[in-house]
C-alpha positions in Angstrom: -68.9 -21.1 -12.0 -70.6 -18.1 -11.2 -71.3 -19.2 -8.0 -67.7 -19.1 -7.6 -66.9 -15.6 -8.5 -69.6 -14.2 -6.5 -68.5 -15.9 -3.3 -65.0 -14.4 -4.4 -66.6 -10.7 -5.1 -68.4 -11.7 -2.2 -64.6 -12.4 -0.5 -62.9 -9.3 -1.8 -65.4 -6.6 0.9 -64.9 -9.4 3.7 -62.9 -7.2 6.5 -59.6 -9.4 6.7 -59.8 -9.3 11.0 -63.6 -10.7 9.9 -62.2 -13.4 7.6 -59.8 -14.3 9.7 -62.9 -16.2 12.1 -64.7 -16.5 9.1 -65.6 -21.1 8.7 -62.8 -22.9 6.8 -64.9 -23.1 3.6 -64.7 -19.1 3.1 -60.5 -18.6 4.0 -60.0 -21.7 2.1 -62.2 -19.4 -1.0 -59.8 -17.0 -0.6 -56.2 -19.3 -0.4 -58.2 -20.4 -3.8 -58.1 -17.3 -5.2 -54.7 -16.4 -4.4 -53.5 -19.4 -7.2 -55.9 -19.1 -9.7 -54.5 -17.8 -12.2 -52.3 -21.1 -13.0 -54.8 -23.4 -11.6 -56.1 -24.2 -15.1 -55.9 -27.4 -17.3 -52.8 -26.0 -19.4 -50.8 -24.3 -17.1 -47.8 -25.4 -14.7 -48.7 -24.6 -11.2 -47.9 -25.0 -7.4 -48.7 -27.3 -4.3 -49.7 -25.4 -1.2 -50.0 -26.6 2.1 -51.0 -24.8 5.6 -49.1 -26.0 8.8 -50.4 -25.4 12.7 -47.6 -27.2 14.8 -46.7 -29.0 11.7 -50.3 -30.7 10.9 -52.3 -29.8 8.1 -55.3 -27.6 8.1 -54.6 -26.9 4.5 -53.5 -28.7 1.4 -54.9 -28.6 -2.8 -52.3 -28.4 -5.3 -53.5 -26.0 -8.5 -52.3 -27.1 -12.5 -50.5 -29.3 -14.7 -47.9 -30.7 -12.9 -46.9 -33.1 -16.4 -48.3 -31.5 -19.4 -47.3 -33.5 -22.1 -50.0 -36.4 -20.5 -52.5 -34.5 -18.2 -51.3 -35.0 -15.2 -52.7 -32.6 -12.6 -50.9 -31.5 -9.6 -51.7 -32.3 -5.9 -50.3 -32.2 -2.3 -48.3 -35.6 -2.8 -47.3 -34.5 -6.4 -43.0 -34.5 -5.7 -41.3 -31.3 -6.5 -37.4 -30.6 -6.8 -37.4 -27.8 -4.4 -32.9 -26.6 -4.7 -31.9 -24.3 -1.9 -34.2 -25.7 0.2 -32.5 -28.8 0.5 -29.6 -27.0 2.6 -31.5 -27.0 5.9 -32.1 -30.9 5.7 -27.9 -31.4 4.0 -26.8 -28.7 7.2 -29.3 -31.0 9.5 -27.3 -34.2 8.2 -24.3 -31.8 9.8 -25.3 -31.5 13.1 -26.8 -35.5 13.1 -22.8 -35.9 12.8 -21.5 -33.4 15.2 -24.3 -35.3 18.0 -23.1 -38.6 16.8 -19.1 -37.2 18.0 -18.6 -38.3 14.5 -17.4 -34.4 13.5 -17.0 -31.6 14.9 -18.4 -27.4 13.6 -15.6 -25.3 13.9 -13.3 -28.6 12.3 -10.7 -27.2 9.3 -13.2 -28.5 6.5 -9.9 -30.3 4.6 -9.7 -32.2 7.0 -12.7 -34.2 4.9 -12.2 -32.4 1.7 -8.4 -32.2 1.1 -9.0 -31.7 -2.4 -9.2 -28.5 -1.1 -6.3 -26.0 -1.6 -5.4 -24.7 1.1 -5.9 -20.9 1.1 -3.6 -19.9 4.8 -6.5 -19.4 7.0 -8.7 -22.2 7.8 -12.4 -22.7 6.4 -14.1 -24.8 8.9 -18.2 -26.2 8.3 -19.7 -24.0 10.7 -18.6 -21.4 7.7 -19.9 -23.2 5.2 -23.0 -23.9 7.1 -23.3 -20.4 7.4 -22.2 -18.9 4.7 -19.2 -17.1 5.4 -16.1 -19.2 4.2 -15.6 -16.3 1.6 -15.2 -19.2 -1.3 -16.7 -18.9 -4.2 -19.8 -20.2 -6.1 -20.1 -23.3 -7.8 -22.7 -22.8 -10.5 -20.9 -18.6 -11.1 -17.2 -20.5 -11.2 -18.3 -23.8 -13.6 -20.3 -20.9 -16.2 -17.3 -19.0 -16.0 -16.1 -22.0 -17.2 -18.0 -22.6 -20.0 -20.1 -24.9 -19.0 -24.3 -24.1 -19.2 -26.1 -24.7 -16.1 -29.1 -27.7 -16.4 -27.9 -28.2 -20.1 -24.3 -29.8 -19.3 -24.2 -32.8 -17.1 -23.1 -31.2 -13.0 -21.3 -34.0 -10.4 -19.8 -33.6 -7.9 -16.2 -33.8 -9.4 -17.0 -31.1 -11.7 -17.3 -29.2 -8.4 -14.9 -30.7 -6.8 -11.8 -29.5 -9.6 -12.9 -26.7 -10.4 -12.7 -25.8 -6.4 -9.6 -27.2 -6.8 -7.9 -25.1 -9.2 -8.3 -21.9 -6.6 -6.4 -19.6 -5.6 -7.9 -16.8 -4.2 -11.4 -16.3 -1.4 -13.8 -13.6 -2.1 -12.8 -12.6 1.1 -11.1 -13.9 4.4 -13.2 -16.3 5.9 -15.6 -15.0 8.3 -16.1 -11.5 7.3 -18.7 -11.9 5.5 -21.6 -13.6 4.8 -22.0 -13.8 1.1 -24.4 -16.8 -0.4 -22.3 -19.8 -1.6 -24.0 -23.7 -2.9 -20.0 -24.8 -3.0 -20.1 -24.5 0.2 -23.0 -27.5 0.9 -21.8 -29.3 -2.0 -19.1 -29.6 0.0 -20.8 -30.4 3.7 -22.8 -33.0 1.3 -19.2 -34.8 0.9 -18.3 -34.2 4.8 -21.4 -36.3 5.2 -20.5 -38.7 3.2 -16.7 -38.8 4.2 -18.0 -39.0 7.8 -20.6 -41.0 7.7 -19.6 -43.6 4.9 -22.6 -43.4 3.9 -23.9 -41.1 0.9 -26.0 -37.9 1.5 -29.0 -39.8 1.0 -28.6 -42.9 2.4 -27.9 -41.2 6.0 -30.4 -38.2 5.2 -32.8 -41.4 4.9 -32.1 -43.3 7.5 -31.3 -40.5 9.9 -33.8 -38.4 9.0 -36.4 -39.3 6.0 -37.8 -42.7 7.1 -38.0 -42.0 11.1 -40.5 -38.5 10.3 -42.5 -40.6 7.6 -41.0 -38.8 4.8 -41.1 -41.9 2.7 -41.8 -39.5 -0.6 -38.9 -37.5 0.0 -34.7 -38.3 -1.1 -31.6 -35.7 -2.4 -31.6 -37.4 -5.5 -28.0 -37.6 -7.1 -28.5 -39.4 -10.5 -30.1 -37.0 -12.8 -31.2 -40.1 -14.9 -33.4 -41.6 -12.0 -36.9 -41.9 -12.2 -39.1 -40.2 -10.2 -42.7 -41.6 -9.8 -44.9 -38.8 -9.3 -42.7 -36.1 -10.0 -43.5 -32.3 -11.5 -41.3 -31.4 -14.3 -40.2 -28.2 -14.2 -41.5 -25.8 -17.0 -41.0 -22.3 -18.5 -42.8 -19.8 -20.3 -42.5 -19.8 -24.4 -44.9 -17.0 -25.7 -48.0 -18.9 -25.4 -46.6 -22.3 -24.0 -44.8 -23.6 -22.5 -41.0 -25.0 -22.8 -39.3 -27.6 -20.5 -37.2 -26.7 -18.2 -35.4 -28.9 -15.7 -31.9 -30.1 -13.6 -29.6 -31.9 -14.8 -26.7 -32.1 -13.2 -25.1 -34.6 -10.4 -25.0 -33.2 -7.1 -26.5 -32.6 -4.3 -26.3 -30.8 -1.0 -26.8 -27.5 -2.3 -29.9 -28.3 -3.9 -31.4 -32.1 -5.3 -33.8 -32.9 -2.9 -37.5 -33.9 -4.3 -40.6 -34.0 -2.1 -43.9 -32.6 -1.2 -45.6 -30.7 0.5 -47.2 -33.6 2.8 -43.7 -34.5 3.2 -42.8 -30.7 4.3 -45.5 -30.8 7.1 -43.5 -34.0 8.7 -40.7 -32.1 8.9 -42.7 -29.1 10.3 -44.1 -31.1 12.7 -40.2 -31.8 13.7 -39.7 -28.4 15.2 -42.0 -29.6 17.4 -41.4 -32.5 19.0 -38.1 -33.0 18.1 -39.0 -36.5 17.4 -35.2 -36.6 15.1 -32.9 -34.8 17.1 -34.0 -33.7 20.1 -34.9 -30.4 21.3 -31.1 -29.5 20.8 -31.5 -30.2 17.7 -33.9 -27.6 16.8 -32.2 -24.6 17.9 -29.1 -25.8 16.8 -30.6 -25.0 13.4 -32.5 -22.4 14.0 -28.9 -20.6 15.6 -28.1 -17.5 13.6 -24.2 -17.3 12.1 -21.7 -14.9 13.5 -19.2 -13.1 12.1 -15.4 -12.1 13.7 -16.1 -9.3 14.4 -19.0 -10.5 16.8 -22.5 -9.0 14.1 -25.1 -11.9 14.1 -25.9 -13.0 10.5 -29.7 -13.6 9.7 -28.8 -17.0 8.0 -28.8 -20.1 10.6 -28.4 -23.1 9.1 -30.0 -23.3 5.4 -32.8 -21.7 7.7 -32.6 -17.9 6.9 -34.2 -16.2 9.5 -36.8 -12.2 9.2 -39.0 -10.6 9.9 -42.9 -9.9 7.5 -45.1 -7.3 8.9 -44.1 -7.1 11.9 -44.0 -11.4 13.1 -40.8 -12.9 12.9 -40.0 -15.1 10.1 -37.5 -18.5 9.4 -37.4 -20.4 6.5 -36.0 -20.1 3.5 -36.5 -20.5 -0.5 -35.2 -22.1 -3.4 -34.6 -21.7 -7.4 -33.6 -23.8 -10.4 -33.6 -24.5 -13.6 -38.1 -24.3 -13.8 -38.8 -25.3 -10.2 -39.5 -22.4 -7.0 -39.7 -23.3 -3.7 -40.6 -21.9 -0.2 -40.7 -23.3 3.1 -42.4 -20.3 5.7 -42.6 -19.9 9.8 -44.1 -18.4 11.5 -42.8 -19.6 15.1 -44.8 -17.2 17.8 -48.1 -18.1 15.7 -47.4 -22.0 15.1 -48.0 -21.4 11.9 -46.6 -23.1 8.8 -46.5 -22.3 4.7 -44.9 -24.7 2.0 -45.6 -23.6 -1.6 -43.8 -26.2 -4.5 -44.4 -25.2 -8.5 -43.6 -25.9 -11.8 -43.3 -22.6 -13.2 -40.6 -20.5 -13.8 -42.3 -16.9 -13.3 -43.9 -18.5 -9.7 -43.1 -15.1 -7.4 -43.0 -17.9 -4.2 -42.1 -15.5 -1.2 -44.9 -13.8 -2.6 -47.4 -16.3 -3.1 -46.2 -17.1 0.6 -47.1 -13.9 1.8 -50.8 -14.2 0.9 -51.2 -17.2 2.2 -49.8 -15.6 5.6 -52.2 -12.8 4.9 -55.5 -14.6 4.7 -54.0 -17.3 7.3 -52.9 -14.4 10.1 -54.9 -11.6 9.0 -55.6 -10.5 13.1 -52.8 -10.6 13.9 -50.6 -8.9 10.9 -48.7 -5.6 11.4 -48.6 -3.2 8.4 -47.6 -4.2 5.1 -43.9 -3.8 4.5 -44.5 -3.1 0.8 -42.6 0.7 0.5 -44.8 3.4 0.5 -47.1 4.6 -2.9 -44.2 7.3 -4.1 -45.4 11.2 -4.2 -46.5 12.4 -6.9 -44.2 12.9 -10.0 -42.5 16.4 -10.4 -41.8 17.5 -13.8 -38.1 17.6 -14.9 -36.6 18.3 -18.3 -34.0 16.9 -20.3 -31.0 19.9 -19.6 -31.4 18.9 -16.0 -31.1 14.9 -16.0 -28.6 15.5 -18.4 -26.7 17.1 -15.0 -27.1 13.4 -13.3 -26.8 11.1 -16.2 -23.5 9.4 -15.9 -21.7 6.4 -13.9 -21.1 6.2 -10.6 -18.6 4.0 -8.5 -19.4 2.5 -5.1 -15.6 1.8 -4.0 -16.1 -0.4 -0.9 -18.1 -2.9 -2.9 -16.9 -2.3 -6.6 -20.7 -2.1 -7.9 -21.9 1.2 -10.6 -25.1 2.6 -11.6 -25.4 4.0 -15.2 -27.6 6.7 -15.5 -28.6 7.8 -18.5 -31.5 9.6 -20.6 -34.0 8.4 -22.7 -37.2 10.0 -24.0 -37.4 12.4 -21.8 -37.1 10.0 -18.7 -34.1 9.0 -16.7 -32.8 5.2 -16.8 -30.8 3.5 -15.1 -29.5 -0.1 -16.5 -26.1 -1.0 -18.7 -28.5 -2.1 -21.8 -30.1 0.3 -24.2 -33.5 0.5 -22.6 -32.5 0.6 -18.4 -35.6 1.1 -16.0 -37.0 4.2 -15.9 -37.3 6.1 -12.9 -40.3 9.2 -11.7 -38.8 11.6 -10.3 -40.0 12.7 -6.7 -38.9 16.5 -5.8 -35.4 17.4 -7.0 -32.6 15.2 -7.2 -34.8 12.4 -6.2 -35.8 9.7 -8.6 -37.2 6.6 -7.2 -37.6 2.7 -8.9 -39.7 0.6 -6.6 -37.8 -0.5 -4.2 -35.0 2.1 -3.7 -35.0 5.6 -4.5 -31.7 7.8 -5.4 -30.6 11.5 -4.2 -28.0 13.2 -6.4 -26.2 16.2 -4.7 -23.3 17.5 -6.1 -20.7 18.9 -3.3 -18.7 21.7 -3.6 -15.3 19.9 -4.4 -15.5 16.3 -5.3 -17.0 13.8 -7.9 -21.0 13.9 -7.8 -22.6 11.6 -5.8 -25.7 9.7 -5.7 -26.7 7.3 -3.0 -28.7 4.9 -2.9 -31.3 4.0 -0.4 -34.4 1.3 0.3 -37.6 2.7 0.6 -39.0 -0.9 2.9 -36.8 -2.6 5.2 -34.8 -0.6 6.8 -31.8 -1.6 4.9 -28.8 1.2 5.4 -28.6 3.7 2.1 -25.5 3.1 -0.1 -22.8 5.9 -1.7 -21.5 6.2 -4.7 -19.3 8.8 -6.4 -19.4 10.4 -10.2 -16.5 8.4 -12.0 -15.0 10.5 -15.5 -16.6 9.0 -18.5 -14.9 6.1 -20.6 -15.4 6.7 -24.5 -12.8 3.9 -25.9 -11.1 5.1 -29.1 -9.9 2.4 -31.0 -6.3 2.7 -30.1 -7.5 1.8 -26.5 -9.7 -1.0 -27.7 -7.1 -3.0 -29.9 -4.5 -2.8 -26.2 -7.6 -4.5 -24.5 -8.1 -7.2 -27.1 -6.6 -10.1 -26.6 -6.0 -14.1 -25.6 -7.0 -14.4 -21.8 -6.6 -17.7 -20.0 -6.8 -18.6 -16.6 -5.1 -21.1 -13.9 -8.4 -21.0 -12.1 -10.8 -22.2 -15.3 -10.3 -23.8 -18.2 -11.6 -22.2 -21.6 -9.5 -19.3 -23.1 -11.1 -15.9 -23.2 -11.0 -14.3 -26.8 -11.6 -10.3 -26.6 -12.1 -9.4 -29.8 -12.9 -5.8 -31.0 -15.7 -6.1 -33.9 -18.0 -3.2 -35.2 -16.1 -0.5 -32.7 -16.4 -2.4 -29.6 -14.8 -5.1 -27.2 -16.7 -8.7 -27.7 -15.8 -11.4 -25.3 -15.9 -14.9 -27.0 -15.8 -18.3 -25.2 -16.4 -21.6 -25.5 -19.6 -23.6 -25.9 -21.6 -19.6 -25.2 -22.2 -16.4 -27.2 -20.5 -13.9 -27.5 -20.7 -11.2 -24.7 -20.2 -7.3 -25.6 -18.7 -5.3 -23.1 -19.8 -1.8 -22.2 -17.1 0.2 -21.1 -17.8 2.1 -17.3 -14.4 3.8 -17.1 -10.7 3.5 -17.6 -10.1 -0.1 -17.8 -13.5 -1.2 -16.2 -16.7 -2.6 -18.9 -19.9 -4.3 -17.6 -20.7 -7.8 -19.3 -23.5 -10.4 -19.1 -22.2 -12.3 -16.2 -21.0 -9.6 -13.6 -18.4 -7.2 -14.7 -14.4 -7.1 -16.2 -11.3 -5.1 -14.9 -8.5 -5.3 -16.9 -4.6 -5.0 -15.5 -2.0 -3.2 -16.5 2.1 -3.6 -15.6 4.6 -1.2 -14.7 4.9 -0.6 -17.8 1.4 0.7 -18.3 0.4 -1.9 -20.4 -2.8 -4.7 -20.3 -1.5 -7.7 -18.9 -4.4 -9.3 -17.7 -8.3 -9.1 -16.6 -10.2 -10.0 -13.1 -14.2 -10.9 -13.7 -16.1 -10.6 -10.6 -19.9 -11.7 -10.9 -22.3 -11.7 -7.5 -20.6 -14.3 -5.4 -17.4 -15.1 -8.1 -14.4 -11.5 -7.0 -10.9 -10.8 -8.6 -11.1 -14.7 -10.9 -7.6 -13.4 -12.3 -6.9 -14.2 -16.3 -3.6 -13.3 -17.7 -2.9 -12.3 -21.3 -1.3 -14.2 -23.3 1.9 -12.5 -25.1 1.8 -11.2 -28.4 -2.0 -11.7 -28.8 -4.2 -9.1 -30.3 
């Protein structure tokens, strides 16, 4: 142990450019140090593989796959990899297109007639690039009373809730909004176009040809998978099981190992499956109706890290986390699979990249250090406190003063902001600039502190403190044609509270007149021509304007 500590201390003093030229054992020790905190017999952990041109140059397991039976993680441990599944579902679709069994521009309803006709065609290509406008299945099922990873969810459940939908989030092709529903439908299309289940098709056409013998789509939650890791979440000084509980695949449910993922990575170079045209296709970015190219390809996301192009995908389900990261120009790839919900996979894979590409990477992508904080008195803070609204995105920011600090959030604590200049406050990774124009409402501009993202403008809205009479107007029973449970809005202790089947009571916090926040998102109450509350719309990050009608005579 003393020798290991000494080695790590020496490594910390070695310049990065020199480290990149060091013998492999020194590089491996630097990588091991990244995972040292979870590399114990009492913690879940991760499996890691680093590949060059699809061939493993380093692999290792850290921590435990099963805490009940003291099973350690190794590179051959099988993990549920959540949304990393999507690139294989997309690959199956591309293979079927090569076979002439379908076209990427086919209307989805050709294969899934259960999907409603929304008056505009939704194509397979829209599903692949998350530009369909369909509402996300997990958010919809949550709004319908399903408890994620507790209630069994099947493909039929997803199809049933989708068959009830009346509206889209947006017109197909107008926007990119991540949507798991699209990939569940793609799995259905694979089955109906090929005559085989997604599991059978991918086994035959992808996994067996590549030698991925420990990889498959799980479509039965009760299936026994020997050698798999169980997912965990922290619980005080220990951990609790957190595993998936659904029989749906396509958007998720792939089980694999880091060793098998290396075999998949090799296919990007030798194109054993699909040929060069296949590899080119699955890495091609989507395009919106206006011609704008998006970062999302076929289950793969393009980006940059410290000046180098990257492509890959992450995944997060229950206690599982996964990341597959490729640096095409350097022919280096990193895959990390973990069974701990708090593991920051994108951070871990990029730290590993820092070791292997130390002499290739540019400056850090992290936001620059904050300038020294300045002192702002509470009176000045109170002038900028309030609720601000971005009309185009229908999103809100709420600022309030607590303990002499400006805070942002919708709970009683919020997140503390640092004053860095008059009217300017920061909280990594963004900063806020407040101004009060000569006419019109006060405004705040939110700007990313790194990455070159676009600024977003929010305008102050009139504060709304509902009176008891106001609250009574909102109270009632609400029903939706698109999800089944009854929503009951009641008044408790001077506040509105939402009660639904199987879910905990959710308080509604006012933002502006007729608009409230709620744990899944936000609620906008609707009024009829006489000004009476007649319904509401609920929006989450991936479901927009789900409509409920207030039942007559209910309070």
